[in-house]
C-alpha positions as CSV (number, residue, x, y, z in Angstrom):
1,M,11.1,16.0,-1.7
2,W,9.7,18.5,-4.1
3,L,13.3,19.1,-5.5
4,I,13.7,15.2,-6.2
5,L,10.1,15.3,-8.0
6,A,11.6,18.4,-10.0
7,F,14.4,15.8,-11.0
8,V,11.6,13.4,-12.1
9,S,9.8,15.8,-14.0
10,A,13.2,16.8,-15.8
11,T,14.1,13.2,-16.6
12,F,10.4,12.2,-18.2
13,L,10.6,15.7,-20.1
14,G,13.7,15.2,-21.9
15,L,11.9,11.8,-23.3
16,Y,8.8,13.8,-24.3
17,D,10.6,16.4,-26.3
18,T,12.7,13.3,-27.9
19,S,9.1,11.4,-28.7
20,K,7.7,14.5,-29.9
21,K,10.3,14.8,-32.7
22,A,10.3,11.7,-33.7
23,S,6.2,11.9,-34.1
24,L,6.6,15.2,-35.9
25,K,9.3,14.5,-38.5
26,D,7.4,15.2,-42.0
27,N,4.1,14.6,-40.2
28,A,1.1,17.2,-39.6
29,V,1.5,18.9,-36.2
30,L,-2.2,19.8,-35.0
31,P,-3.3,15.7,-35.3
32,V,-0.2,14.7,-33.6
33,L,-1.0,17.1,-30.6
34,L,-5.0,16.2,-30.8
35,I,-4.0,12.7,-30.4
36,N,-1.5,13.5,-27.7
37,T,-4.3,15.4,-25.4
38,F,-6.4,12.4,-26.4
39,F,-4.1,9.9,-24.8
40,S,-3.3,12.1,-21.7
41,T,-7.3,12.0,-21.3
42,I,-7.5,8.6,-22.0
43,L,-4.4,8.0,-18.8
44,F,-6.7,10.5,-16.5
45,S,-10.1,9.2,-16.8
46,P,-10.2,7.0,-13.8
47,F,-9.4,9.9,-11.6
48,L,-12.2,11.9,-13.8
49,L,-14.4,9.3,-13.1
50,D,-14.0,9.1,-9.6
51,Y,-14.6,13.3,-9.6
52,L,-17.7,12.7,-11.3
53,S,-19.2,10.1,-9.6
54,G,-18.2,10.9,-6.6
55,T,-17.5,7.6,-5.1
56,G,-14.1,8.6,-3.6
57,W,-12.0,5.7,-4.6
58,F,-8.5,7.9,-4.6
59,N,-9.6,10.3,-1.5
60,G,-6.2,10.5,1.1
61,T,-3.6,9.7,-1.6
62,P,-1.7,11.6,-3.8
63,F,-4.1,11.2,-6.7
64,D,-7.6,12.9,-4.7
65,T,-9.2,14.9,-7.3
66,D,-11.3,16.7,-4.9
67,P,-10.3,20.5,-6.1
68,L,-8.8,21.3,-2.3
69,A,-7.4,17.9,-1.7
70,G,-4.2,19.0,0.2
71,V,-4.5,22.6,-0.5
72,S,-3.9,24.6,3.4
73,G,-5.7,27.6,3.6
74,I,-8.7,27.1,2.0
75,N,-11.8,25.3,2.6
76,D,-14.3,26.4,0.0
77,M,-14.1,27.0,-3.7
78,P,-17.1,27.2,-6.0
79,A,-16.8,24.7,-9.0
80,A,-16.6,27.4,-11.7
81,R,-13.6,29.3,-10.2
82,A,-12.1,26.3,-10.2
83,H,-12.5,24.9,-13.6
84,G,-12.1,28.7,-15.1
85,L,-8.5,28.5,-13.5
86,V,-7.4,25.1,-15.3
87,V,-9.7,26.1,-18.7
88,L,-7.2,29.0,-18.5
89,K,-4.2,27.1,-18.1
90,A,-5.4,24.9,-20.9
91,F,-5.1,27.7,-23.7
92,I,-1.8,29.3,-22.1
93,V,-0.3,25.8,-22.5
94,L,-1.9,24.6,-25.8
95,S,-0.7,28.0,-27.5
96,S,2.8,27.2,-26.2
97,W,2.6,23.5,-27.3
98,I,1.1,24.6,-30.8
99,F,4.3,27.1,-31.4
100,G,6.8,24.6,-30.0
101,Y,5.4,21.8,-31.8
102,F,5.5,23.2,-35.4
103,G,9.1,25.0,-34.3
104,L,10.5,21.6,-33.0
105,K,9.2,19.8,-36.5
106,H,11.1,21.8,-38.7
107,L,14.5,23.1,-36.3
108,P,17.3,20.4,-34.5
109,L,16.2,19.1,-31.8
110,T,19.7,19.9,-30.7
111,L,18.9,23.8,-31.2
112,V,15.0,24.0,-30.1
113,G,16.3,22.0,-26.6
114,P,18.8,24.8,-25.2
115,I,15.9,27.5,-27.0
116,N,13.6,26.2,-23.9
117,A,16.2,25.7,-21.3
118,T,16.4,29.3,-21.1
119,R,13.0,29.1,-19.7
120,P,14.0,29.7,-16.2
121,V,15.4,33.3,-16.9
122,L,12.2,34.4,-18.1
123,V,10.4,33.0,-15.0
124,L,13.3,34.5,-12.6
125,V,12.0,37.8,-14.5
126,G,8.7,37.2,-13.7
127,A,9.0,35.8,-10.2
128,T,10.8,39.0,-9.5
129,L,7.8,41.5,-10.9
130,I,4.7,39.2,-9.5
131,F,5.9,37.3,-6.4
132,G,8.6,40.3,-5.4
133,E,11.4,38.0,-5.6
134,R,14.6,39.9,-6.1
135,L,18.0,39.0,-8.3
136,N,21.2,39.0,-6.3
137,A,24.9,38.7,-7.8
138,Y,24.6,35.1,-8.8
139,Q,21.5,35.4,-10.4
140,W,22.5,38.2,-12.7
141,A,25.6,36.3,-13.4
142,G,23.2,33.3,-14.8
143,V,21.0,36.1,-16.7
144,L,24.1,37.1,-18.2
145,T,25.6,34.1,-19.2
146,T,22.3,33.0,-20.6
147,I,22.3,35.7,-22.8
148,L,25.6,35.1,-24.2
149,S,24.4,31.3,-24.6
150,I,21.6,32.7,-27.2
151,F,24.0,34.4,-28.8
152,M,26.1,31.5,-29.4
153,M,23.1,29.4,-30.3
154,S,22.4,32.0,-33.0
155,R,26.0,31.7,-34.4
156,A,25.4,27.7,-34.6
157,G,22.1,27.5,-36.2
158,K,23.9,30.2,-39.0
159,K,26.4,26.6,-40.0
160,E,22.8,25.1,-40.7
161,N,21.4,28.0,-42.9
162,I,19.2,28.9,-39.6
163,D,18.8,32.7,-39.1
164,F,17.7,33.0,-35.5
165,R,16.6,36.7,-36.8
166,S,14.4,35.6,-39.9
167,N,13.2,32.3,-39.7
168,K,9.9,32.2,-38.6
169,W,10.2,28.5,-36.4
170,V,13.0,30.0,-34.5
171,W,10.3,32.3,-33.8
172,C,7.4,30.2,-33.1
173,V,9.8,28.1,-30.3
174,A,10.8,32.0,-29.0
175,A,6.8,32.2,-28.4
176,A,6.7,28.9,-27.1
177,T,9.2,29.7,-24.4
178,V,7.3,32.6,-23.6
179,L,4.4,31.3,-23.3
180,G,6.0,28.7,-20.9
181,A,7.4,30.9,-18.9
182,V,4.4,32.7,-18.2
183,S,2.1,28.8,-17.7
184,G,5.3,28.7,-15.3
185,L,4.8,31.6,-13.6
186,Y,0.5,31.0,-13.2
187,D,1.4,26.9,-12.5
188,K,3.0,28.5,-8.6
189,F,-0.4,30.2,-8.3
190,V,-2.8,28.0,-9.3
191,M,-1.6,25.0,-7.0
192,R,-1.5,27.4,-4.5
193,E,-5.5,27.2,-5.2
194,L,-6.0,23.8,-6.3
195,S,-4.9,19.9,-5.8
196,P,-2.5,18.8,-8.8
197,M,-4.5,15.6,-9.4
198,F,-7.9,17.7,-10.2
199,V,-5.7,20.4,-11.9
200,Q,-3.6,17.6,-14.7
201,S,-6.9,15.8,-14.8
202,W,-9.5,18.4,-16.1
203,F,-6.5,20.2,-17.8
204,N,-6.1,17.5,-20.1
205,F,-9.7,17.0,-20.9
206,Y,-10.4,20.5,-21.7
207,Q,-7.3,20.5,-23.9
208,M,-8.9,17.8,-25.7
209,L,-11.6,20.4,-26.2
210,I,-10.1,23.1,-27.5
211,M,-7.7,20.5,-29.9
212,I,-11.0,19.3,-31.3
213,V,-12.2,22.4,-32.5
214,V,-8.6,23.9,-33.7
215,C,-8.3,20.8,-36.4
216,A,-12.1,20.9,-36.9
217,V,-11.3,24.2,-38.5
218,L,-7.6,24.7,-39.4
219,W,-6.8,21.2,-40.3
220,Y,-9.4,19.0,-41.3
221,P,-10.8,20.7,-44.1
222,K,-7.4,21.1,-45.6
223,R,-6.0,17.8,-45.0
224,H,-6.0,16.5,-48.3
225,V,-4.0,19.7,-49.4
226,T,-1.4,19.7,-46.8
227,T,1.3,17.2,-44.9
228,T,-0.6,14.4,-44.3
229,F,-0.5,12.3,-41.0
230,K,1.2,9.4,-40.2
231,W,0.7,7.4,-37.2
232,R,3.4,6.7,-35.3
233,W,4.0,4.7,-31.9
234,S,6.1,7.4,-30.4
235,I,3.1,9.7,-30.4
236,P,1.0,7.9,-27.2
237,L,4.4,7.7,-26.1
238,I,4.6,11.7,-25.9
239,S,1.5,11.8,-23.8
240,V,2.7,9.0,-21.2
241,F,6.1,11.1,-20.7
242,I,4.3,14.4,-20.5
243,C,1.9,13.1,-17.7
244,V,4.3,11.7,-15.7
245,A,6.5,14.6,-15.6
246,D,3.5,17.0,-15.2
247,F,2.0,15.2,-11.9
248,A,5.8,14.8,-10.7
249,Y,5.9,18.8,-11.5
250,Y,2.1,19.9,-10.5
251,T,3.0,17.9,-7.2
252,S,6.7,19.5,-6.4
253,L,4.9,23.0,-7.1
254,S,2.2,22.2,-4.6
255,N,4.2,21.8,-1.4
256,S,4.3,25.2,0.1
257,D,8.3,25.3,0.7
258,S,8.5,24.7,-3.0
259,M,10.2,27.8,-5.0
260,I,9.4,28.2,-8.7
261,S,12.9,29.9,-9.7
262,V,14.2,26.4,-8.6
263,V,11.5,23.8,-9.9
264,S,11.6,25.6,-13.6
265,L,15.3,25.5,-13.3
266,V,15.7,22.0,-12.6
267,R,12.4,21.1,-14.9
268,R,14.6,23.3,-18.1
269,S,18.0,20.8,-17.3
270,S,15.6,17.8,-19.6
271,V,17.5,19.5,-22.1
272,I,20.6,17.0,-21.3
273,I,18.5,14.1,-21.9
274,S,16.8,15.4,-25.4
275,F,20.2,16.5,-26.7
276,L,21.8,13.3,-26.3
277,C,19.0,11.8,-27.8
278,A,18.9,13.9,-30.9
279,A,22.5,13.3,-31.4
280,L,22.4,9.0,-30.6
281,I,19.3,8.5,-32.3
282,F,18.4,11.5,-35.0
283,R,22.0,12.0,-35.6
284,E,21.8,15.3,-35.4
285,R,25.0,17.6,-36.7
286,N,27.1,20.3,-35.4
287,L,27.4,19.1,-32.0
288,R,30.8,20.0,-30.7
289,A,29.2,23.9,-31.1
290,K,26.3,23.0,-29.4
291,V,27.4,21.6,-26.4
292,L,29.5,24.8,-25.7
293,D,26.3,26.6,-26.0
294,L,24.5,23.4,-24.0
295,L,27.5,23.8,-21.3
296,L,27.0,27.7,-21.2
297,I,23.1,27.2,-20.3
298,L,23.9,24.7,-17.6
299,V,26.5,27.1,-16.0
300,G,23.7,29.8,-15.9
301,M,21.3,27.6,-14.4
302,A,23.6,26.6,-12.0
303,L,24.6,30.1,-10.9
304,I,20.8,31.6,-11.0
305,W,20.1,28.0,-8.5
306,L,23.5,29.5,-6.3
307,G,21.6,32.5,-6.0
308,T,18.4,31.0,-5.2
309,A,20.1,28.6,-2.4
310,R,21.8,31.3,-0.9
C-alpha cells in the first residue's frame, strides 16, 4: 500500500510543478507562494478545527489529527515538542520552495524537473550516513548514471544560453534540491514520531505564518518597483495538488515497512508528468536532447530501486 501511495504522490507532484510554472510566468514569486500556503491552510482548516476544538470528528480515520494517531511505540509527547518538530519542517521546506520557485520562474520546466529528480541520490547518500543504509553495486551504478545525466543536462542548457556553472537560477534549483533531500530525510524521522494529518495540517499553517512575515518584510515595501503580482487560477491549483501529493507521501512514510530511499525515488518520477506538460502546454524547446537526459535519470532511479529491492 505504501508503494501505491508513493505513485499517487508522484502523479500529483507532477501536476503541482506544472501549475507552479503556469503561475510564476512574469509574476511576483513571494505572493504566489504566500497564497499557496494560504489555500493549503484553508484546505486543512477542518482538521485544524477538529484538533483545536477536541470534537474528535475524524478519530479512527486517516484524517485523525491526534499527534500520535497510528504511531506505534510512543504513548505520549509534549505539545511543544510535537509543534516544534513541525515548525522545523516548515522552515526547511519553505526554504527549499523559495529557492525552487525563483529558479522555476526563470528556467524551463524541462530542465528544472530533471534536476529536482536527482534528489533521490542525495537522499540515498543521506540515508547511508544517517540511517546506516549501505550502497550496493546497483545503487552505485544509479548514482553514477545520475551524475552523468547532470553533465548531459548542462550541455543541453548551453543550447538555451543557460550555463550551469554561472547561472544563479540553476544554483537556486540546486539549493532547493539539496534542501528537499534534507526534508526527505527529516520526514522519515518525523513520520515515526507524529501522525501524517497532524504534521500536514500544522505544517501548512506554520508555513503561512512564516510567508506572511517574509512578504511583509521583503516584498510588500518594494511591490511598486519590482515584478507586479498577477492573479491566475492556476495558483490555487498549486495548493490542491501539493496537499494531495503530500498527504499520500506522509501516509506512505508513516508505514513502518516503508523505505525512504524507495519512496523518494518513486516520488521523483513525477518528472515524467511535468516534462510532458512542459512539452505540450508550454511548448518548451530543445526537447530531443532533454529526453535523453530524462531517460538517463530514469535509468539511474531504476538502478537505485533495483539495488534497494535486492
